[in-house]
PyMOL Python script that loads the backbone (N, CA, C, O; Angstrom):
from pymol import cmd

cmd.read_pdbstr("""\
ATOM      1  N   MET A   1       0.840  -1.168   0.000  1.00  0.00           N
ATOM      2  CA  MET A   1       0.000   0.000   0.000  1.00  0.00           C
ATOM      3  C   MET A   1       0.891   1.240   0.000  1.00  0.00           C
ATOM      4  O   MET A   1       1.800   1.362   0.821  1.00  0.00           O
ATOM      5  N   ARG A   2       0.632   2.125  -0.895  1.00  0.00           N
ATOM      6  CA  ARG A   2       1.418   3.335  -1.003  1.00  0.00           C
ATOM      7  C   ARG A   2       0.608   4.516  -0.484  1.00  0.00           C
ATOM      8  O   ARG A   2      -0.546   4.708  -0.865  1.00  0.00           O
ATOM      9  N   ARG A   3       1.218   5.289   0.375  1.00  0.00           N
ATOM     10  CA  ARG A   3       0.524   6.447   0.941  1.00  0.00           C
ATOM     11  C   ARG A   3       1.020   7.705   0.258  1.00  0.00           C
ATOM     12  O   ARG A   3       2.188   8.070   0.387  1.00  0.00           O
ATOM     13  N   ASN A   4       0.137   8.364  -0.463  1.00  0.00           N
ATOM     14  CA  ASN A   4       0.495   9.612  -1.125  1.00  0.00           C
ATOM     15  C   ASN A   4      -0.018  10.825  -0.369  1.00  0.00           C
ATOM     16  O   ASN A   4       0.529  11.920  -0.497  1.00  0.00           O
ATOM     17  N   ASP A   5      -1.053  10.634   0.407  1.00  0.00           N
ATOM     18  CA  ASP A   5      -1.687  11.743   1.101  1.00  0.00           C
ATOM     19  C   ASP A   5      -1.020  11.940   2.472  1.00  0.00           C
ATOM     20  O   ASP A   5      -0.993  11.007   3.274  1.00  0.00           O
ATOM     21  N   PRO A   6      -0.485  13.125   2.752  1.00  0.00           N
ATOM     22  CA  PRO A   6       0.152  13.353   4.058  1.00  0.00           C
ATOM     23  C   PRO A   6      -0.812  13.175   5.229  1.00  0.00           C
ATOM     24  O   PRO A   6      -0.396  12.866   6.345  1.00  0.00           O
ATOM     25  N   LYS A   7      -2.113  13.376   4.961  1.00  0.00           N
ATOM     26  CA  LYS A   7      -3.096  13.192   6.027  1.00  0.00           C
ATOM     27  C   LYS A   7      -3.127  11.743   6.518  1.00  0.00           C
ATOM     28  O   LYS A   7      -3.455  11.482   7.676  1.00  0.00           O
ATOM     29  N   GLU A   8      -2.788  10.814   5.640  1.00  0.00           N
ATOM     30  CA  GLU A   8      -2.769   9.411   6.041  1.00  0.00           C
ATOM     31  C   GLU A   8      -1.680   9.144   7.072  1.00  0.00           C
ATOM     32  O   GLU A   8      -1.870   8.333   7.978  1.00  0.00           O
ATOM     33  N   TYR A   9      -0.542   9.819   6.942  1.00  0.00           N
ATOM     34  CA  TYR A   9       0.521   9.659   7.933  1.00  0.00           C
ATOM     35  C   TYR A   9       0.070  10.150   9.296  1.00  0.00           C
ATOM     36  O   TYR A   9       0.380   9.539  10.319  1.00  0.00           O
ATOM     37  N   ILE A  10      -0.660  11.250   9.309  1.00  0.00           N
ATOM     38  CA  ILE A  10      -1.175  11.770  10.568  1.00  0.00           C
ATOM     39  C   ILE A  10      -2.210  10.813  11.147  1.00  0.00           C
ATOM     40  O   ILE A  10      -2.243  10.599  12.359  1.00  0.00           O
ATOM     41  N   ASP A  11      -3.057  10.235  10.295  1.00  0.00           N
ATOM     42  CA  ASP A  11      -4.050   9.272  10.767  1.00  0.00           C
ATOM     43  C   ASP A  11      -3.389   8.042  11.381  1.00  0.00           C
ATOM     44  O   ASP A  11      -3.840   7.533  12.407  1.00  0.00           O
ATOM     45  N   VAL A  12      -2.329   7.574  10.753  1.00  0.00           N
ATOM     46  CA  VAL A  12      -1.596   6.426  11.307  1.00  0.00           C
ATOM     47  C   VAL A  12      -0.980   6.802  12.651  1.00  0.00           C
ATOM     48  O   VAL A  12      -1.025   6.020  13.601  1.00  0.00           O
ATOM     49  N   GLY A  13      -0.405   8.000  12.727  1.00  0.00           N
ATOM     50  CA  GLY A  13       0.165   8.472  13.988  1.00  0.00           C
ATOM     51  C   GLY A  13      -0.880   8.605  15.073  1.00  0.00           C
ATOM     52  O   GLY A  13      -0.628   8.271  16.231  1.00  0.00           O
ATOM     53  N   LEU A  14      -2.065   9.097  14.699  1.00  0.00           N
ATOM     54  CA  LEU A  14      -3.149   9.211  15.674  1.00  0.00           C
ATOM     55  C   LEU A  14      -3.558   7.841  16.211  1.00  0.00           C
ATOM     56  O   LEU A  14      -3.784   7.678  17.410  1.00  0.00           O
ATOM     57  N   GLY A  15      -3.649   6.874  15.329  1.00  0.00           N
ATOM     58  CA  GLY A  15      -4.010   5.529  15.768  1.00  0.00           C
ATOM     59  C   GLY A  15      -2.967   4.928  16.689  1.00  0.00           C
ATOM     60  O   GLY A  15      -3.301   4.339  17.717  1.00  0.00           O
ATOM     61  N   PHE A  16      -1.704   5.078  16.322  1.00  0.00           N
ATOM     62  CA  PHE A  16      -0.609   4.534  17.116  1.00  0.00           C
ATOM     63  C   PHE A  16      -0.542   5.194  18.490  1.00  0.00           C
ATOM     64  O   PHE A  16      -0.510   4.516  19.517  1.00  0.00           O
ATOM     65  N   VAL A  17      -0.523   6.520  18.493  1.00  0.00           N
ATOM     66  CA  VAL A  17      -0.424   7.251  19.755  1.00  0.00           C
ATOM     67  C   VAL A  17      -1.689   7.064  20.592  1.00  0.00           C
ATOM     68  O   VAL A  17      -1.614   6.950  21.815  1.00  0.00           O
ATOM     69  N   GLY A  18      -2.846   7.033  19.937  1.00  0.00           N
ATOM     70  CA  GLY A  18      -4.098   6.827  20.669  1.00  0.00           C
ATOM     71  C   GLY A  18      -4.163   5.474  21.340  1.00  0.00           C
ATOM     72  O   GLY A  18      -4.610   5.372  22.483  1.00  0.00           O
ATOM     73  N   PHE A  19      -3.725   4.427  20.650  1.00  0.00           N
ATOM     74  CA  PHE A  19      -3.736   3.079  21.229  1.00  0.00           C
ATOM     75  C   PHE A  19      -2.843   3.025  22.463  1.00  0.00           C
ATOM     76  O   PHE A  19      -3.265   2.571  23.526  1.00  0.00           O
ATOM     77  N   PHE A  20      -1.608   3.493  22.312  1.00  0.00           N
ATOM     78  CA  PHE A  20      -0.692   3.429  23.446  1.00  0.00           C
ATOM     79  C   PHE A  20      -1.074   4.410  24.540  1.00  0.00           C
ATOM     80  O   PHE A  20      -0.793   4.163  25.712  1.00  0.00           O
ATOM     81  N   GLY A  21      -1.709   5.515  24.180  1.00  0.00           N
ATOM     82  CA  GLY A  21      -2.205   6.444  25.198  1.00  0.00           C
ATOM     83  C   GLY A  21      -3.245   5.788  26.087  1.00  0.00           C
ATOM     84  O   GLY A  21      -3.193   5.914  27.310  1.00  0.00           O
ATOM     85  N   VAL A  22      -4.181   5.094  25.476  1.00  0.00           N
ATOM     86  CA  VAL A  22      -5.211   4.389  26.260  1.00  0.00           C
ATOM     87  C   VAL A  22      -4.573   3.291  27.107  1.00  0.00           C
ATOM     88  O   VAL A  22      -4.931   3.115  28.271  1.00  0.00           O
ATOM     89  N   ALA A  23      -3.631   2.555  26.525  1.00  0.00           N
ATOM     90  CA  ALA A  23      -2.968   1.479  27.267  1.00  0.00           C
ATOM     91  C   ALA A  23      -2.232   2.030  28.494  1.00  0.00           C
ATOM     92  O   ALA A  23      -2.315   1.451  29.577  1.00  0.00           O
ATOM     93  N   PHE A  24      -1.517   3.140  28.329  1.00  0.00           N
ATOM     94  CA  PHE A  24      -0.770   3.696  29.450  1.00  0.00           C
ATOM     95  C   PHE A  24      -1.676   4.332  30.494  1.00  0.00           C
ATOM     96  O   PHE A  24      -1.335   4.340  31.676  1.00  0.00           O
ATOM     97  N   VAL A  25      -2.814   4.862  30.088  1.00  0.00           N
ATOM     98  CA  VAL A  25      -3.772   5.380  31.074  1.00  0.00           C
ATOM     99  C   VAL A  25      -4.320   4.228  31.911  1.00  0.00           C
ATOM    100  O   VAL A  25      -4.495   4.368  33.122  1.00  0.00           O
ATOM    101  N   ILE A  26      -4.589   3.100  31.277  1.00  0.00           N
ATOM    102  CA  ILE A  26      -5.061   1.922  32.023  1.00  0.00           C
ATOM    103  C   ILE A  26      -3.983   1.431  32.973  1.00  0.00           C
ATOM    104  O   ILE A  26      -4.273   1.109  34.126  1.00  0.00           O
ATOM    105  N   ILE A  27      -2.735   1.369  32.501  1.00  0.00           N
ATOM    106  CA  ILE A  27      -1.633   0.948  33.374  1.00  0.00           C
ATOM    107  C   ILE A  27      -1.500   1.894  34.560  1.00  0.00           C
ATOM    108  O   ILE A  27      -1.284   1.452  35.689  1.00  0.00           O
ATOM    109  N   THR A  28      -1.628   3.196  34.307  1.00  0.00           N
ATOM    110  CA  THR A  28      -1.542   4.183  35.381  1.00  0.00           C
ATOM    111  C   THR A  28      -2.649   3.972  36.403  1.00  0.00           C
ATOM    112  O   THR A  28      -2.407   4.031  37.609  1.00  0.00           O
ATOM    113  N   ALA A  29      -3.860   3.726  35.925  1.00  0.00           N
ATOM    114  CA  ALA A  29      -4.990   3.506  36.838  1.00  0.00           C
ATOM    115  C   ALA A  29      -4.781   2.256  37.679  1.00  0.00           C
ATOM    116  O   ALA A  29      -5.062   2.261  38.877  1.00  0.00           O
ATOM    117  N   VAL A  30      -4.290   1.187  37.062  1.00  0.00           N
ATOM    118  CA  VAL A  30      -4.045  -0.056  37.801  1.00  0.00           C
ATOM    119  C   VAL A  30      -2.963   0.168  38.858  1.00  0.00           C
ATOM    120  O   VAL A  30      -3.088  -0.306  39.987  1.00  0.00           O
ATOM    121  N   CYS A  31      -1.914   0.881  38.495  1.00  0.00           N
ATOM    122  CA  CYS A  31      -0.850   1.161  39.464  1.00  0.00           C
ATOM    123  C   CYS A  31      -1.378   1.994  40.630  1.00  0.00           C
ATOM    124  O   CYS A  31      -1.033   1.740  41.784  1.00  0.00           O
ATOM    125  N   GLU A  32      -2.202   2.972  40.332  1.00  0.00           N
ATOM    126  CA  GLU A  32      -2.782   3.789  41.398  1.00  0.00           C
ATOM    127  C   GLU A  32      -3.656   2.957  42.327  1.00  0.00           C
ATOM    128  O   GLU A  32      -3.599   3.112  43.547  1.00  0.00           O
ATOM    129  N   LEU A  33      -4.460   2.081  41.750  1.00  0.00           N
ATOM    130  CA  LEU A  33      -5.386   1.284  42.557  1.00  0.00           C
ATOM    131  C   LEU A  33      -4.681   0.215  43.379  1.00  0.00           C
ATOM    132  O   LEU A  33      -5.165  -0.161  44.446  1.00  0.00           O
ATOM    133  N   THR A  34      -3.554  -0.274  42.902  1.00  0.00           N
ATOM    134  CA  THR A  34      -2.825  -1.322  43.627  1.00  0.00           C
ATOM    135  C   THR A  34      -1.762  -0.759  44.554  1.00  0.00           C
ATOM    136  O   THR A  34      -1.120  -1.515  45.284  1.00  0.00           O
ATOM    137  N   GLY A  35      -1.563   0.554  44.541  1.00  0.00           N
ATOM    138  CA  GLY A  35      -0.609   1.166  45.446  1.00  0.00           C
ATOM    139  C   GLY A  35       0.820   1.152  44.945  1.00  0.00           C
ATOM    140  O   GLY A  35       1.741   1.453  45.706  1.00  0.00           O
ATOM    141  N   GLN A  36       1.024   0.815  43.702  1.00  0.00           N
ATOM    142  CA  GLN A  36       2.372   0.846  43.136  1.00  0.00           C
ATOM    143  C   GLN A  36       2.708   2.259  42.693  1.00  0.00           C
ATOM    144  O   GLN A  36       1.842   3.134  42.650  1.00  0.00           O
ATOM    145  N   GLN A  37       3.979   2.472  42.363  1.00  0.00           N
ATOM    146  CA  GLN A  37       4.405   3.790  41.914  1.00  0.00           C
ATOM    147  C   GLN A  37       3.837   4.064  40.516  1.00  0.00           C
ATOM    148  O   GLN A  37       4.075   3.295  39.585  1.00  0.00           O
ATOM    149  N   ALA A  38       3.096   5.146  40.377  1.00  0.00           N
ATOM    150  CA  ALA A  38       2.410   5.432  39.117  1.00  0.00           C
ATOM    151  C   ALA A  38       2.917   6.683  38.423  1.00  0.00           C
ATOM    152  O   ALA A  38       2.483   6.979  37.310  1.00  0.00           O
ATOM    153  N   LEU A  39       3.821   7.424  39.046  1.00  0.00           N
ATOM    154  CA  LEU A  39       4.271   8.682  38.452  1.00  0.00           C
ATOM    155  C   LEU A  39       4.915   8.494  37.080  1.00  0.00           C
ATOM    156  O   LEU A  39       4.566   9.237  36.162  1.00  0.00           O
ATOM    157  N   PRO A  40       5.831   7.548  36.886  1.00  0.00           N
ATOM    158  CA  PRO A  40       6.415   7.393  35.541  1.00  0.00           C
ATOM    159  C   PRO A  40       5.367   7.049  34.486  1.00  0.00           C
ATOM    160  O   PRO A  40       5.418   7.558  33.366  1.00  0.00           O
ATOM    161  N   TRP A  41       4.423   6.190  34.841  1.00  0.00           N
ATOM    162  CA  TRP A  41       3.359   5.821  33.897  1.00  0.00           C
ATOM    163  C   TRP A  41       2.483   7.026  33.591  1.00  0.00           C
ATOM    164  O   TRP A  41       2.061   7.222  32.451  1.00  0.00           O
ATOM    165  N   ALA A  42       2.210   7.834  34.613  1.00  0.00           N
ATOM    166  CA  ALA A  42       1.378   9.022  34.409  1.00  0.00           C
ATOM    167  C   ALA A  42       2.079  10.040  33.513  1.00  0.00           C
ATOM    168  O   ALA A  42       1.428  10.692  32.697  1.00  0.00           O
ATOM    169  N   LEU A  43       3.396  10.184  33.653  1.00  0.00           N
ATOM    170  CA  LEU A  43       4.132  11.119  32.808  1.00  0.00           C
ATOM    171  C   LEU A  43       4.158  10.651  31.350  1.00  0.00           C
ATOM    172  O   LEU A  43       4.052  11.464  30.432  1.00  0.00           O
ATOM    173  N   VAL A  44       4.297   9.355  31.142  1.00  0.00           N
ATOM    174  CA  VAL A  44       4.241   8.816  29.781  1.00  0.00           C
ATOM    175  C   VAL A  44       2.839   9.023  29.207  1.00  0.00           C
ATOM    176  O   VAL A  44       2.694   9.387  28.040  1.00  0.00           O
ATOM    177  N   SER A  45       1.819   8.794  30.014  1.00  0.00           N
ATOM    178  CA  SER A  45       0.434   9.010  29.568  1.00  0.00           C
ATOM    179  C   SER A  45       0.211  10.465  29.185  1.00  0.00           C
ATOM    180  O   SER A  45      -0.398  10.752  28.154  1.00  0.00           O
ATOM    181  N   LEU A  46       0.701  11.382  30.008  1.00  0.00           N
ATOM    182  CA  LEU A  46       0.568  12.806  29.717  1.00  0.00           C
ATOM    183  C   LEU A  46       1.263  13.161  28.410  1.00  0.00           C
ATOM    184  O   LEU A  46       0.718  13.904  27.594  1.00  0.00           O
ATOM    185  N   THR A  47       2.452  12.636  28.214  1.00  0.00           N
ATOM    186  CA  THR A  47       3.188  12.897  26.978  1.00  0.00           C
ATOM    187  C   THR A  47       2.414  12.393  25.767  1.00  0.00           C
ATOM    188  O   THR A  47       2.321  13.088  24.756  1.00  0.00           O
ATOM    189  N   LEU A  48       1.861  11.194  25.863  1.00  0.00           N
ATOM    190  CA  LEU A  48       1.102  10.637  24.747  1.00  0.00           C
ATOM    191  C   LEU A  48      -0.160  11.436  24.469  1.00  0.00           C
ATOM    192  O   LEU A  48      -0.536  11.608  23.310  1.00  0.00           O
ATOM    193  N   VAL A  49      -0.811  11.920  25.498  1.00  0.00           N
ATOM    194  CA  VAL A  49      -2.018  12.734  25.305  1.00  0.00           C
ATOM    195  C   VAL A  49      -1.659  14.053  24.626  1.00  0.00           C
ATOM    196  O   VAL A  49      -2.385  14.511  23.743  1.00  0.00           O
ATOM    197  N   VAL A  50      -0.549  14.666  25.026  1.00  0.00           N
ATOM    198  CA  VAL A  50      -0.125  15.925  24.406  1.00  0.00           C
ATOM    199  C   VAL A  50       0.219  15.701  22.929  1.00  0.00           C
ATOM    200  O   VAL A  50      -0.158  16.505  22.077  1.00  0.00           O
ATOM    201  N   VAL A  51       0.927  14.619  22.630  1.00  0.00           N
ATOM    202  CA  VAL A  51       1.264  14.308  21.235  1.00  0.00           C
ATOM    203  C   VAL A  51      -0.008  14.055  20.431  1.00  0.00           C
ATOM    204  O   VAL A  51      -0.109  14.482  19.281  1.00  0.00           O
ATOM    205  N   PHE A  52      -0.981  13.362  21.030  1.00  0.00           N
ATOM    206  CA  PHE A  52      -2.247  13.091  20.359  1.00  0.00           C
ATOM    207  C   PHE A  52      -2.965  14.391  20.009  1.00  0.00           C
ATOM    208  O   PHE A  52      -3.473  14.547  18.899  1.00  0.00           O
ATOM    209  N   VAL A  53      -3.006  15.320  20.958  1.00  0.00           N
ATOM    210  CA  VAL A  53      -3.674  16.606  20.721  1.00  0.00           C
ATOM    211  C   VAL A  53      -2.942  17.390  19.629  1.00  0.00           C
ATOM    212  O   VAL A  53      -3.580  18.006  18.776  1.00  0.00           O
ATOM    213  N   LEU A  54      -1.610  17.368  19.654  1.00  0.00           N
ATOM    214  CA  LEU A  54      -0.848  18.059  18.615  1.00  0.00           C
ATOM    215  C   LEU A  54      -1.097  17.456  17.238  1.00  0.00           C
ATOM    216  O   LEU A  54      -1.193  18.185  16.251  1.00  0.00           O
ATOM    217  N   LEU A  55      -1.203  16.142  17.164  1.00  0.00           N
ATOM    218  CA  LEU A  55      -1.516  15.495  15.891  1.00  0.00           C
ATOM    219  C   LEU A  55      -2.914  15.860  15.411  1.00  0.00           C
ATOM    220  O   LEU A  55      -3.127  16.064  14.216  1.00  0.00           O
ATOM    221  N   LEU A  56      -3.866  15.945  16.332  1.00  0.00           N
ATOM    222  CA  LEU A  56      -5.221  16.360  15.954  1.00  0.00           C
ATOM    223  C   LEU A  56      -5.220  17.779  15.401  1.00  0.00           C
ATOM    224  O   LEU A  56      -5.893  18.061  14.410  1.00  0.00           O
ATOM    225  N   GLN A  57      -4.471  18.667  16.032  1.00  0.00           N
ATOM    226  CA  GLN A  57      -4.391  20.049  15.553  1.00  0.00           C
ATOM    227  C   GLN A  57      -3.733  20.110  14.179  1.00  0.00           C
ATOM    228  O   GLN A  57      -4.161  20.875  13.314  1.00  0.00           O
ATOM    229  N   ALA A  58      -2.695  19.307  13.981  1.00  0.00           N
ATOM    230  CA  ALA A  58      -2.027  19.285  12.672  1.00  0.00           C
ATOM    231  C   ALA A  58      -2.979  18.777  11.601  1.00  0.00           C
ATOM    232  O   ALA A  58      -2.993  19.298  10.486  1.00  0.00           O
ATOM    233  N   ARG A  59      -3.771  17.768  11.929  1.00  0.00           N
ATOM    234  CA  ARG A  59      -4.738  17.223  10.970  1.00  0.00           C
ATOM    235  C   ARG A  59      -5.798  18.260  10.629  1.00  0.00           C
ATOM    236  O   ARG A  59      -6.192  18.404   9.472  1.00  0.00           O
ATOM    237  N   ARG A  60      -6.256  18.980  11.646  1.00  0.00           N
ATOM    238  CA  ARG A  60      -7.266  20.016  11.432  1.00  0.00           C
ATOM    239  C   ARG A  60      -6.707  21.145  10.557  1.00  0.00           C
ATOM    240  O   ARG A  60      -7.390  21.628   9.654  1.00  0.00           O
ATOM    241  N   ARG A  61      -5.460  21.565  10.828  1.00  0.00           N
ATOM    242  CA  ARG A  61      -4.840  22.614  10.029  1.00  0.00           C
ATOM    243  C   ARG A  61      -4.644  22.164   8.592  1.00  0.00           C
ATOM    244  O   ARG A  61      -4.847  22.944   7.661  1.00  0.00           O
ATOM    245  N   MET A  62      -4.252  20.916   8.408  1.00  0.00           N
ATOM    246  CA  MET A  62      -4.042  20.393   7.068  1.00  0.00           C
ATOM    247  C   MET A  62      -5.356  20.343   6.293  1.00  0.00           C
ATOM    248  O   MET A  62      -5.388  20.668   5.106  1.00  0.00           O
ATOM    249  N   ALA A  63      -6.428  19.941   6.949  1.00  0.00           N
ATOM    250  CA  ALA A  63      -7.735  19.894   6.294  1.00  0.00           C
ATOM    251  C   ALA A  63      -8.211  21.303   5.936  1.00  0.00           C
ATOM    252  O   ALA A  63      -8.791  21.510   4.870  1.00  0.00           O
ATOM    253  N   ALA A  64      -7.967  22.269   6.821  1.00  0.00           N
ATOM    254  CA  ALA A  64      -8.375  23.649   6.545  1.00  0.00           C
ATOM    255  C   ALA A  64      -7.577  24.230   5.384  1.00  0.00           C
ATOM    256  O   ALA A  64      -8.128  24.941   4.543  1.00  0.00           O
ATOM    257  N   ALA A  65      -6.298  23.934   5.337  1.00  0.00           N
ATOM    258  CA  ALA A  65      -5.468  24.440   4.239  1.00  0.00           C
ATOM    259  C   ALA A  65      -5.896  23.830   2.912  1.00  0.00           C
ATOM    260  O   ALA A  65      -5.917  24.510   1.886  1.00  0.00           O
ATOM    261  N   ARG A  66      -6.234  22.554   2.938  1.00  0.00           N
ATOM    262  CA  ARG A  66      -6.700  21.890   1.717  1.00  0.00           C
ATOM    263  C   ARG A  66      -8.013  22.496   1.244  1.00  0.00           C
ATOM    264  O   ARG A  66      -8.214  22.683   0.044  1.00  0.00           O
ATOM    265  N   LEU A  67      -8.908  22.802   2.177  1.00  0.00           N
ATOM    266  CA  LEU A  67     -10.192  23.409   1.826  1.00  0.00           C
ATOM    267  C   LEU A  67      -9.995  24.799   1.234  1.00  0.00           C
ATOM    268  O   LEU A  67     -10.643  25.154   0.249  1.00  0.00           O
ATOM    269  N   ARG A  68      -9.094  25.594   1.839  1.00  0.00           N
ATOM    270  CA  ARG A  68      -8.812  26.922   1.304  1.00  0.00           C
ATOM    271  C   ARG A  68      -8.228  26.829  -0.107  1.00  0.00           C
ATOM    272  O   ARG A  68      -8.572  27.630  -0.976  1.00  0.00           O
ATOM    273  N   ALA A  69      -7.348  25.852  -0.336  1.00  0.00           N
ATOM    274  CA  ALA A  69      -6.751  25.692  -1.665  1.00  0.00           C
ATOM    275  C   ALA A  69      -7.806  25.291  -2.693  1.00  0.00           C
ATOM    276  O   ALA A  69      -7.778  25.773  -3.825  1.00  0.00           O
ATOM    277  N   GLU A  70      -8.731  24.418  -2.314  1.00  0.00           N
ATOM    278  CA  GLU A  70      -9.794  24.018  -3.230  1.00  0.00           C
ATOM    279  C   GLU A  70     -10.723  25.181  -3.532  1.00  0.00           C
ATOM    280  O   GLU A  70     -11.162  25.347  -4.670  1.00  0.00           O
ATOM    281  N   GLU A  71     -11.029  25.998  -2.507  1.00  0.00           N
ATOM    282  CA  GLU A  71     -11.882  27.172  -2.740  1.00  0.00           C
ATOM    283  C   GLU A  71     -11.190  28.177  -3.646  1.00  0.00           C
ATOM    284  O   GLU A  71     -11.829  28.770  -4.515  1.00  0.00           O
ATOM    285  N   ALA A  72      -9.892  28.374  -3.454  1.00  0.00           N
ATOM    286  CA  ALA A  72      -9.156  29.300  -4.297  1.00  0.00           C
ATOM    287  C   ALA A  72      -9.114  28.794  -5.731  1.00  0.00           C
ATOM    288  O   ALA A  72      -9.233  29.580  -6.671  1.00  0.00           O
ATOM    289  N   ARG A  73      -8.947  27.504  -5.904  1.00  0.00           N
ATOM    290  CA  ARG A  73      -8.937  26.913  -7.241  1.00  0.00           C
ATOM    291  C   ARG A  73     -10.300  27.050  -7.890  1.00  0.00           C
ATOM    292  O   ARG A  73     -10.391  27.295  -9.093  1.00  0.00           O
ATOM    293  N   ALA A  74     -11.362  26.896  -7.111  1.00  0.00           N
ATOM    294  CA  ALA A  74     -12.716  27.008  -7.659  1.00  0.00           C
ATOM    295  C   ALA A  74     -13.016  28.443  -8.082  1.00  0.00           C
ATOM    296  O   ALA A  74     -13.672  28.663  -9.100  1.00  0.00           O
ATOM    297  N   THR A  75     -12.545  29.414  -7.315  1.00  0.00           N
ATOM    298  CA  THR A  75     -12.803  30.816  -7.691  1.00  0.00           C
ATOM    299  C   THR A  75     -11.972  31.221  -8.900  1.00  0.00           C
ATOM    300  O   THR A  75     -12.401  32.069  -9.683  1.00  0.00           O
ATOM    301  N   GLN A  76     -10.795  30.633  -9.067  1.00  0.00           N
ATOM    302  CA  GLN A  76      -9.976  30.930 -10.256  1.00  0.00           C
ATOM    303  C   GLN A  76     -10.614  30.331 -11.513  1.00  0.00           C
ATOM    304  O   GLN A  76     -10.563  30.938 -12.583  1.00  0.00           O
ATOM    305  N   ASP A  77     -11.204  29.161 -11.388  1.00  0.00           N
ATOM    306  CA  ASP A  77     -11.803  28.500 -12.539  1.00  0.00           C
ATOM    307  C   ASP A  77     -13.084  29.177 -12.998  1.00  0.00           C
ATOM    308  O   ASP A  77     -13.425  29.110 -14.179  1.00  0.00           O
ATOM    309  N   SER A  78     -13.793  29.821 -12.096  1.00  0.00           N
ATOM    310  CA  SER A  78     -15.074  30.434 -12.487  1.00  0.00           C
ATOM    311  C   SER A  78     -14.954  31.873 -12.883  1.00  0.00           C
ATOM    312  O   SER A  78     -15.953  32.502 -13.232  1.00  0.00           O
TER     313      SER A  78
END
""", "prot")
cmd.dss("prot")
cmd.show_as("cartoon", "prot")
cmd.util.cbc("prot")
cmd.orient("prot")
């Protein structure tokens, strides 16, 4: 499978980071409930959530830029 659309790379990143973000949040919760040290797991979870949000913003910006380019192309053609 060949990926030509840059948005697909962001989608793959969102899936990867989202999966591990959920996994680390669960690990953090289990550590908290069992009384084990949870700070390192919580910091990794926080990092993954921040990366996830940044990827979402990048995807949104990319979609907006694509829409503006299509609108500009449509106004030039008419």
